[in-house]
SEBA-496509 format. One record per residue (C-alpha): residue number from 0; x negated, y negated, z. Coordinates in Angstrom, 3 decimals. Each point is the difference from the previous one (the first is absolute). Last residue first. Layout:
@nr=NUM&east=X&north=Y&up=Z
...
This chain:
@nr=338&east=-100.269&north=-65.236&up=21.442
@nr=337&east=-0.308&north=-3.122&up=2.949
@nr=336&east=-0.465&north=-3.272&up=-3.228
@nr=335&east=3.879&north=-0.855&up=0.113
@nr=334&east=2.366&north=2.493&up=1.361
@nr=333&east=2.224&north=0.496&up=-2.604
@nr=332&east=-3.083&north=-0.529&up=-3.020
@nr=331&east=1.314&north=-0.066&up=-2.397
@nr=330&east=3.950&north=-0.763&up=0.581
@nr=329&east=-1.273&north=-2.664&up=2.413
@nr=328&east=-2.149&north=-1.182&up=-2.759
@nr=327&east=2.371&north=-0.335&up=-3.187
@nr=326&east=2.665&north=-1.426&up=2.623
@nr=325&east=-2.178&north=-2.694&up=0.941
@nr=324&east=-0.808&north=-0.678&up=-3.906
@nr=323&east=3.857&north=0.144&up=-1.221
@nr=322&east=1.254&north=-2.457&up=2.973
@nr=321&east=-2.696&north=-2.334&up=-1.116
@nr=320&east=0.134&north=0.066&up=-3.289
@nr=319&east=4.003&north=-0.666&up=-0.220
@nr=318&east=-0.975&north=-2.639&up=1.967
@nr=317&east=-1.734&north=-1.181&up=-2.534
@nr=316&east=-3.931&north=-0.219&up=-0.333
@nr=315&east=-1.243&north=-3.157&up=-1.858
@nr=314&east=-1.233&north=-2.267&up=3.272
@nr=313&east=-1.630&north=-3.619&up=-0.853
@nr=312&east=-3.905&north=-1.269&up=-0.213
@nr=311&east=-1.212&north=-2.190&up=-1.766
@nr=310&east=-2.206&north=-0.745&up=3.398
@nr=309&east=0.349&north=-3.187&up=0.420
@nr=308&east=3.021&north=-1.336&up=-1.240
@nr=307&east=2.046&north=3.683&up=-0.148
@nr=306&east=-1.281&north=0.427&up=3.053
@nr=305&east=1.356&north=-3.055&up=1.293
@nr=304&east=3.603&north=0.546&up=-1.357
@nr=303&east=1.160&north=2.916&up=1.889
@nr=302&east=2.146&north=-1.589&up=2.520
@nr=301&east=0.533&north=3.553&up=2.115
@nr=300&east=3.580&north=1.030&up=1.406
@nr=299&east=1.104&north=0.603&up=3.389
@nr=298&east=3.457&north=0.357&up=1.294
@nr=297&east=0.897&north=1.200&up=2.760
@nr=296&east=-2.490&north=0.505&up=3.280
@nr=295&east=-0.432&north=2.749&up=1.890
@nr=294&east=-1.451&north=-0.755&up=3.627
@nr=293&east=1.716&north=1.722&up=1.753
@nr=292&east=1.476&north=3.156&up=-2.683
@nr=291&east=4.053&north=-0.382&up=-0.239
@nr=290&east=2.421&north=3.033&up=0.587
@nr=289&east=0.568&north=2.517&up=-2.032
@nr=288&east=1.409&north=1.095&up=-3.150
@nr=287&east=-0.363&north=3.591&up=-1.076
@nr=286&east=-2.276&north=0.892&up=-3.137
@nr=285&east=0.335&north=3.497&up=-2.396
@nr=284&east=-2.565&north=-0.699&up=-3.067
@nr=283&east=1.505&north=2.358&up=-3.032
@nr=282&east=-2.296&north=1.209&up=-3.028
@nr=281&east=0.191&north=-1.149&up=-3.249
@nr=280&east=-2.827&north=-2.152&up=-0.231
@nr=279&east=0.759&north=-3.242&up=-1.743
@nr=278&east=3.192&north=0.042&up=1.615
@nr=277&east=-0.218&north=1.160&up=3.318
@nr=276&east=-3.647&north=-2.644&up=0.157
@nr=275&east=2.313&north=-2.393&up=-1.098
@nr=274&east=2.460&north=-0.151&up=2.211
@nr=273&east=-2.433&north=1.035&up=3.304
@nr=272&east=-1.527&north=-3.807&up=-1.328
@nr=271&east=2.829&north=-1.937&up=-0.563
@nr=270&east=1.585&north=1.287&up=3.744
@nr=269&east=-3.118&north=-0.846&up=1.769
@nr=268&east=0.626&north=-3.653&up=-2.192
@nr=267&east=-1.981&north=-1.464&up=-3.307
@nr=266&east=-2.004&north=-2.946&up=0.463
@nr=265&east=-1.692&north=-1.481&up=-3.578
@nr=264&east=-2.754&north=-2.358&up=0.617
@nr=263&east=-2.509&north=2.677&up=-1.936
@nr=262&east=-2.250&north=-0.362&up=4.001
@nr=261&east=-3.724&north=-0.948&up=-0.063
@nr=260&east=-0.705&north=-3.115&up=2.150
@nr=259&east=-2.508&north=-1.621&up=-0.589
@nr=258&east=-2.067&north=-1.431&up=3.418
@nr=257&east=-3.279&north=-2.243&up=-2.232
@nr=256&east=-2.713&north=-0.716&up=2.191
@nr=255&east=-3.809&north=-1.817&up=-1.934
@nr=254&east=-2.363&north=0.380&up=-2.149
@nr=253&east=1.147&north=1.336&up=-3.548
@nr=252&east=-1.652&north=1.498&up=-3.431
@nr=251&east=-0.084&north=3.463&up=1.138
@nr=250&east=2.905&north=0.598&up=2.566
@nr=249&east=2.693&north=0.025&up=-2.781
@nr=248&east=-1.641&north=3.657&up=-1.747
@nr=247&east=0.064&north=-0.104&up=3.622
@nr=246&east=3.594&north=-0.437&up=0.391
@nr=245&east=1.038&north=1.365&up=-3.213
@nr=244&east=-1.197&north=3.510&up=0.874
@nr=243&east=2.384&north=-0.412&up=3.376
@nr=242&east=2.567&north=-1.091&up=-1.742
@nr=241&east=-0.211&north=3.340&up=-2.323
@nr=240&east=-0.002&north=2.251&up=3.516
@nr=239&east=3.129&north=-1.782&up=0.044
@nr=238&east=1.020&north=0.459&up=-3.166
@nr=237&east=-0.116&north=3.884&up=0.788
@nr=236&east=0.842&north=-0.340&up=3.206
@nr=235&east=3.930&north=-0.796&up=-1.420
@nr=234&east=0.847&north=-2.684&up=2.347
@nr=233&east=4.045&north=-0.830&up=1.332
@nr=232&east=0.872&north=-2.966&up=1.011
@nr=231&east=2.784&north=0.400&up=3.152
@nr=230&east=3.360&north=-0.244&up=1.123
@nr=229&east=1.585&north=1.553&up=2.943
@nr=228&east=3.390&north=1.497&up=-0.062
@nr=227&east=4.098&north=-1.565&up=0.258
@nr=226&east=0.039&north=0.446&up=-3.536
@nr=225&east=-0.388&north=-3.292&up=-1.606
@nr=224&east=-1.514&north=-0.969&up=3.123
@nr=223&east=-0.168&north=-2.282&up=3.313
@nr=222&east=-0.980&north=3.216&up=1.944
@nr=221&east=3.408&north=2.280&up=1.251
@nr=220&east=-0.964&north=3.194&up=-1.553
@nr=219&east=-3.154&north=1.182&up=2.527
@nr=218&east=-2.759&north=2.427&up=-0.296
@nr=217&east=0.060&north=2.368&up=-2.357
@nr=216&east=-0.407&north=3.720&up=1.549
@nr=215&east=-0.714&north=2.462&up=-3.041
@nr=214&east=0.458&north=3.502&up=0.275
@nr=213&east=-1.261&north=3.122&up=0.324
@nr=212&east=-3.614&north=-0.325&up=0.214
@nr=211&east=-2.430&north=1.434&up=-2.143
@nr=210&east=2.583&north=1.813&up=-2.270
@nr=209&east=-1.788&north=-1.791&up=-2.882
@nr=208&east=2.692&north=-2.430&up=-0.780
@nr=207&east=-0.162&north=-0.727&up=4.549
@nr=206&east=-4.394&north=-0.707&up=-0.740
@nr=205&east=0.843&north=-2.486&up=-3.246
@nr=204&east=2.575&north=-2.114&up=1.957
@nr=203&east=-1.768&north=0.183&up=2.662
@nr=202&east=-3.744&north=-0.794&up=-1.769
@nr=201&east=2.303&north=-3.143&up=-2.061
@nr=200&east=1.367&north=-1.889&up=3.750
@nr=199&east=-3.603&north=-0.258&up=1.571
@nr=198&east=-0.836&north=1.297&up=3.709
@nr=197&east=0.095&north=3.694&up=-1.698
@nr=196&east=-0.438&north=2.407&up=3.760
@nr=195&east=-2.834&north=2.013&up=-0.072
@nr=194&east=-3.166&north=-1.710&up=-1.820
@nr=193&east=1.229&north=-1.891&up=-3.396
@nr=192&east=-1.692&north=1.807&up=-3.314
@nr=191&east=1.236&north=-2.803&up=-2.612
@nr=190&east=-1.321&north=1.350&up=-3.161
@nr=189&east=-2.841&north=1.473&up=-2.475
@nr=188&east=0.403&north=3.329&up=-2.169
@nr=187&east=3.438&north=-1.014&up=-1.431
@nr=186&east=-1.581&north=-1.378&up=-3.571
@nr=185&east=2.436&north=-2.810&up=0.115
@nr=184&east=-2.316&north=-1.634&up=2.918
@nr=183&east=1.875&north=-0.713&up=3.122
@nr=182&east=3.180&north=-1.593&up=0.741
@nr=181&east=0.986&north=-3.019&up=3.192
@nr=180&east=-2.418&north=-3.209&up=1.053
@nr=179&east=2.778&north=-2.031&up=2.183
@nr=178&east=-0.791&north=-3.603&up=-0.041
@nr=177&east=-4.378&north=-0.599&up=-0.327
@nr=176&east=-1.378&north=-2.867&up=1.035
@nr=175&east=-3.855&north=-0.247&up=-1.702
@nr=174&east=-2.152&north=-2.031&up=1.546
@nr=173&east=-3.140&north=-0.970&up=-2.753
@nr=172&east=-3.179&north=-1.469&up=1.557
@nr=171&east=-2.227&north=-1.353&up=-1.500
@nr=170&east=-3.120&north=-0.854&up=2.852
@nr=169&east=-2.841&north=-2.620&up=-0.938
@nr=168&east=2.549&north=-2.308&up=1.597
@nr=167&east=-1.432&north=0.726&up=3.413
@nr=166&east=1.266&north=-1.433&up=3.298
@nr=165&east=4.046&north=-0.553&up=-2.138
@nr=164&east=-0.259&north=3.717&up=-1.831
@nr=163&east=-0.662&north=1.589&up=4.310
@nr=162&east=2.926&north=-2.362&up=0.953
@nr=161&east=2.463&north=1.270&up=-2.418
@nr=160&east=-1.792&north=3.787&up=-0.046
@nr=159&east=1.203&north=-0.274&up=4.264
@nr=158&east=3.684&north=-1.577&up=-0.896
@nr=157&east=0.664&north=2.418&up=-2.745
@nr=156&east=-1.451&north=2.898&up=2.390
@nr=155&east=2.481&north=-1.473&up=3.179
@nr=154&east=2.784&north=0.265&up=-2.447
@nr=153&east=-0.595&north=3.533&up=-1.168
@nr=152&east=-0.453&north=0.925&up=4.051
@nr=151&east=2.771&north=-1.580&up=0.567
@nr=150&east=2.249&north=1.705&up=-3.187
@nr=149&east=-0.708&north=3.497&up=2.398
@nr=148&east=0.073&north=-1.728&up=3.903
@nr=147&east=3.995&north=-0.797&up=-1.074
@nr=146&east=2.089&north=-2.927&up=-1.272
@nr=145&east=-2.668&north=-2.184&up=-1.683
@nr=144&east=-0.314&north=-3.723&up=-0.873
@nr=143&east=-0.957&north=-1.493&up=-3.548
@nr=142&east=2.068&north=-3.082&up=-1.282
@nr=141&east=0.457&north=0.224&up=-3.562
@nr=140&east=-2.702&north=-1.542&up=-2.453
@nr=139&east=-0.600&north=3.323&up=-1.771
@nr=138&east=3.349&north=0.616&up=-1.061
@nr=137&east=2.765&north=2.097&up=1.642
@nr=136&east=3.458&north=0.185&up=-2.860
@nr=135&east=1.786&north=-0.885&up=2.563
@nr=134&east=0.291&north=-2.737&up=2.953
@nr=133&east=-0.929&north=0.976&up=2.917
@nr=132&east=-2.144&north=2.207&up=0.680
@nr=131&east=0.023&north=2.551&up=2.878
@nr=130&east=-3.192&north=0.969&up=0.533
@nr=129&east=-2.725&north=-1.456&up=-3.018
@nr=128&east=-2.598&north=2.075&up=1.365
@nr=127&east=1.953&north=2.801&up=-0.911
@nr=126&east=-0.682&north=-0.536&up=-3.643
@nr=125&east=-3.203&north=1.637&up=0.530
@nr=124&east=-3.470&north=-0.115&up=-0.173
@nr=123&east=-2.732&north=2.134&up=-2.100
@nr=122&east=-2.801&north=-2.428&up=-0.150
@nr=121&east=-2.269&north=-0.202&up=-3.366
@nr=120&east=-3.013&north=-1.309&up=1.238
@nr=119&east=-3.609&north=-1.551&up=-1.533
@nr=118&east=-2.438&north=-1.068&up=2.026
@nr=117&east=-2.690&north=2.456&up=0.160
@nr=116&east=-2.624&north=-1.731&up=1.361
@nr=115&east=-1.579&north=3.310&up=1.685
@nr=114&east=-0.376&north=-1.998&up=3.571
@nr=113&east=3.929&north=-1.313&up=-0.709
@nr=112&east=1.055&north=3.613&up=-1.355
@nr=111&east=-0.199&north=1.393&up=3.781
@nr=110&east=1.620&north=-2.822&up=1.116
@nr=109&east=2.859&north=0.137&up=-1.944
@nr=108&east=-0.021&north=3.872&up=0.368
@nr=107&east=-0.563&north=-0.596&up=3.880
@nr=106&east=3.147&north=-2.980&up=-0.398
@nr=105&east=2.059&north=2.029&up=-1.455
@nr=104&east=-0.357&north=3.543&up=2.433
@nr=103&east=0.413&north=-2.284&up=2.880
@nr=102&east=3.603&north=-0.910&up=-1.644
@nr=101&east=1.753&north=3.187&up=-1.061
@nr=100&east=-2.176&north=2.080&up=1.993
@nr=99&east=0.436&north=-1.921&up=3.666
@nr=98&east=2.959&north=-1.538&up=-1.090
@nr=97&east=2.005&north=3.258&up=-0.665
@nr=96&east=-0.948&north=1.803&up=2.395
@nr=95&east=0.372&north=-2.631&up=2.724
@nr=94&east=3.783&north=-0.080&up=-1.174
@nr=93&east=0.873&north=3.221&up=0.403
@nr=92&east=3.757&north=0.204&up=0.344
@nr=91&east=0.630&north=-3.123&up=-1.719
@nr=90&east=-2.471&north=1.111&up=-2.366
@nr=89&east=1.477&north=3.667&up=-0.772
@nr=88&east=3.202&north=-1.680&up=-0.999
@nr=87&east=-1.141&north=-1.826&up=-2.623
@nr=86&east=-2.140&north=3.026&up=-1.558
@nr=85&east=-3.256&north=-1.427&up=-1.692
@nr=84&east=-3.259&north=0.359&up=1.210
@nr=83&east=-2.861&north=-1.399&up=-2.057
@nr=82&east=-2.729&north=0.904&up=-2.411
@nr=81&east=1.102&north=-1.657&up=-3.205
@nr=80&east=-2.687&north=-1.985&up=-0.396
@nr=79&east=-2.018&north=-1.345&up=-3.804
@nr=78&east=-3.555&north=-0.294&up=0.267
@nr=77&east=-1.837&north=-2.145&up=-2.720
@nr=76&east=-3.358&north=0.715&up=-0.958
@nr=75&east=-1.464&north=2.456&up=1.246
@nr=74&east=-3.526&north=1.188&up=-0.805
@nr=73&east=-0.189&north=3.617&up=2.240
@nr=72&east=-2.770&north=1.052&up=2.571
@nr=71&east=0.002&north=-3.040&up=1.995
@nr=70&east=3.712&north=-0.370&up=-0.135
@nr=69&east=1.042&north=3.540&up=1.083
@nr=68&east=-2.086&north=-0.049&up=3.502
@nr=67&east=1.189&north=-3.150&up=1.056
@nr=66&east=3.742&north=0.943&up=-0.339
@nr=65&east=-1.232&north=3.279&up=1.756
@nr=64&east=-1.601&north=-2.815&up=3.022
@nr=63&east=3.193&north=-2.088&up=-0.052
@nr=62&east=2.252&north=3.234&up=0.769
@nr=61&east=3.554&north=-1.979&up=0.519
@nr=60&east=-0.329&north=0.566&up=-3.627
@nr=59&east=0.283&north=3.648&up=0.356
@nr=58&east=-1.626&north=2.253&up=-1.835
@nr=57&east=0.356&north=3.330&up=-2.503
@nr=56&east=-1.732&north=-1.369&up=-3.279
@nr=55&east=1.347&north=1.368&up=-2.878
@nr=54&east=-2.491&north=-1.403&up=-3.495
@nr=53&east=2.132&north=0.277&up=-3.545
@nr=52&east=0.243&north=2.421&up=-2.659
@nr=51&east=1.330&north=-0.432&up=-3.421
@nr=50&east=2.469&north=1.845&up=-1.813
@nr=49&east=2.809&north=-2.165&up=1.125
@nr=48&east=2.542&north=2.403&up=0.903
@nr=47&east=-3.095&north=2.783&up=0.789
@nr=46&east=-1.522&north=-2.810&up=2.814
@nr=45&east=3.625&north=-1.638&up=1.149
@nr=44&east=1.055&north=4.092&up=0.892
@nr=43&east=-3.001&north=0.278&up=2.018
@nr=42&east=0.402&north=-3.824&up=1.160
@nr=41&east=3.487&north=0.788&up=1.013
@nr=40&east=-1.309&north=3.623&up=1.307
@nr=39&east=-2.023&north=-1.439&up=3.004
@nr=38&east=3.210&north=-1.305&up=1.804
@nr=37&east=1.994&north=-3.009&up=1.312
@nr=36&east=1.123&north=-0.951&up=3.262
@nr=35&east=-3.507&north=0.596&up=2.305
@nr=34&east=-1.850&north=0.452&up=-2.447
@nr=33&east=-2.892&north=-1.762&up=0.733
@nr=32&east=-0.393&north=-1.799&up=-3.584
@nr=31&east=-2.732&north=-2.065&up=-1.431
@nr=30&east=0.972&north=0.364&up=-3.144
@nr=29&east=-3.105&north=-1.039&up=-3.188
@nr=28&east=1.147&north=-0.891&up=-3.662
@nr=27&east=-2.286&north=-0.548&up=-2.472
@nr=26&east=2.152&north=-1.539&up=-2.639
@nr=25&east=0.593&north=0.409&up=-3.555
@nr=24&east=4.046&north=-1.132&up=-0.441
@nr=23&east=0.871&north=3.666&up=0.714
@nr=22&east=-1.953&north=0.778&up=3.149
@nr=21&east=1.575&north=-3.419&up=1.342
@nr=20&east=3.681&north=1.036&up=-0.918
@nr=19&east=-1.159&north=3.538&up=1.802
@nr=18&east=-1.482&north=-1.693&up=3.170
@nr=17&east=3.108&north=-2.579&up=-0.440
@nr=16&east=2.627&north=3.302&up=0.082
@nr=15&east=-1.985&north=1.338&up=3.153
@nr=14&east=-0.618&north=-2.891&up=2.006
@nr=13&east=4.105&north=-0.534&up=0.552
@nr=12&east=0.696&north=2.820&up=1.386
@nr=11&east=-3.035&north=1.468&up=1.207
@nr=10&east=-3.336&north=0.574&up=-1.290
@nr=9&east=-1.461&north=-3.290&up=-0.186
@nr=8&east=0.317&north=-0.664&up=3.276
@nr=7&east=-2.655&north=-2.680&up=-0.249
@nr=6&east=-0.436&north=0.200&up=-3.553
@nr=5&east=-3.892&north=-1.143&up=-1.142
@nr=4&east=-0.597&north=-1.621&up=-3.263
@nr=3&east=-3.399&north=0.779&up=-0.978
@nr=2&east=-2.647&north=-1.001&up=-1.797
@nr=1&east=-2.900&north=1.603&up=-2.564
@nr=0&east=-3.646&north=-0.440&up=-0.004
């Protein structure tokens, strides 16, 4: 009986790219997603691109009965846990919603995994757990803190997983701390399709370029950086998906819990990204400078050598790949997955 990799939130931006990566690598995949911020269309396109089928289940990670039904029906060898709400601003307005979905949902998932003796887990964490890091590049050993409920929910889950592994050393857990995922599959068929106003820079830039929005707001140009705008570590989503494949391979022979940064180790400013997008794609991106956003930090980029050492993984895509693939997706799909 063949075994499956369960992707919670498998229809989302990073989940769908990872599903494609795993199918191409020969894995059997189940996506478990409530489609609150994702589209079933993404999974259909993943099947078309890979030439393989996956199992898509509409369900919520807080629903223990629904998860139990999946684990009862299929042999699952490992879980990649993406499912979670992720808008920083919204989290400050709806903290209970974030703690219920992200934290309580993860506890329910782990309880069901434990019941079925499935103890290999790749967790989708975030560089937000570093808060306003005192030094860059940011190492995995940097102090952790959070400046908003979204980041706090990721940090709480990390603590929960550490306690779980300490209590039962049969668990093998990779905690992947992403920096800033951007880009899309080079086919232009799957990509980032945010609900409403984008929270992240890249989809905002591409929606301005495609004419959906008038101009980009650049939040602050008085940071202590080369051009005054915030500097981040942007990682191509295809490189990121590959990191999950490498993490699953790593867990085959590893017992314990490891936190691993997934980033390029290079920081680009907001204006660097705007310029690269315009130059590579030959499209204008009008912008205006506005006030800083509360909670934003000046500089954040990864020290990624641990991923190279443990996972034999490093990024391969360039800044040009990131902006070109983003535009290829957005110009092919001006309204995202909505026809």
